[in-house]
N, C-alpha and C positions, 0 to 999 in steps of 0.2 A: 746524820746529815745537818755537815755542819758548813757555816755562810762566815766570812769572813770580812770584816767587821773591823777598820783602820789598824791597828796590829793588835786588836783582842779576837778572841775568839768565841762565836754565838754558837748556841744550838740552840735547835728549833725547839718547844716546850715539851715535853710528852703530856699527855692527856689524860686526867685521874676526873672520879667523877664532880667535885667541887670545879676542877678548871675551867672542865668544860661547862658546865653551866653559868662562868664566870662571863668565859668567855662568846657564849651566844649571847651574855645579857646584855657585855659593853658591844659585843660589832647591832644589838638590836637597837642601843640609842646612839651611837653612834651614825648607823647609816640613816637616819633619823636624819640626821644634816643635809646629807646629797639627797636623799632622797623627794627633801621637802624644798629645794634650791636655796638652802639657805647659802651653799658655799658648791663649789664643783667639788664632784670624787678626788678628783687631784689635787685640789689643793686643801680640801678635808682632812686629805693625808697631810698632807705639807702643815697643816696648820695644825695638828697630833703630835707631829713629830715637835715641832719645834716647844708643843705647850709639855712635853714628858724631857721634853733636850734629846734625844737623838735621836741617831741619822734619819732620814726618809726612809728606807729601804727598811729598818728594823721597825715601824710604825706598821706592823700587822698580827691582827690578834694571836697568830699562829706562833710568834716570837715571844708573848706575851706572857708573865706565871700572873700567879693570884692577884698581890699586891697592884700591879700595874694594871691590871684588868680593873680593881676598885679605883683608878687612880682616871680612869678610864671615861670611864661610868661617869662618877664625880663630872670632869671636866667638859663629855657630851650634856647631861642636865645643866650646868648652868650654863652654857648655847644655845641648851630651846628654850631655856626659860629666858633666858636674855630676848632673846629673839619673838618670841611666843610674847615679850610684853610692847616688843617694840612693834608686832602687826596687830594691839589692842590696841599702842596708844597713835597709830597712824590709820586707824579703821579697817586696816587688811583683813583677807579672811584669814581667824584663825585652823592651822597648819594640822596641833596635836593640843592634847589637855595639857596641863602643866603636871608637871615632875618634880613627886616631894624629892629634896635633894637627901641622899645619905645620909651624910656627912653629919649630918644637923641629930643624927637619929644612931648613935654608938651602937645602940641594941641589935638594928639593922645592918650598918656596920657588919657586925660581929660574928651574924647569921649568914653573911655572901663571903666574906675573907678574917680569919683569926688576925686581931688587931693589937701588934704587940708592944 
């Protein structure tokens, strides 16, 4: 299955054990952004595409490899923690726990995706 993007050919990345787990984890953290009403769902995908510097139609987990999923997890956790901090500062209802940033602990990141 191929999809033409600009002048490049991009292929849906097939699922493997580690990749499947990473996509599931990336979806979990990313979905928290729109499910907690921080952004509308389409705005969240636009934000993700801008952050990854890719076209918006490609900002879906089915197109992502292990490294990109790790980036999605990192970016989503950062945004969620920022929003949580704002909720705390303004006395709003806390919608989710503080998530540990995986990037700061290289051992945890290596368990998720091989770091080169």
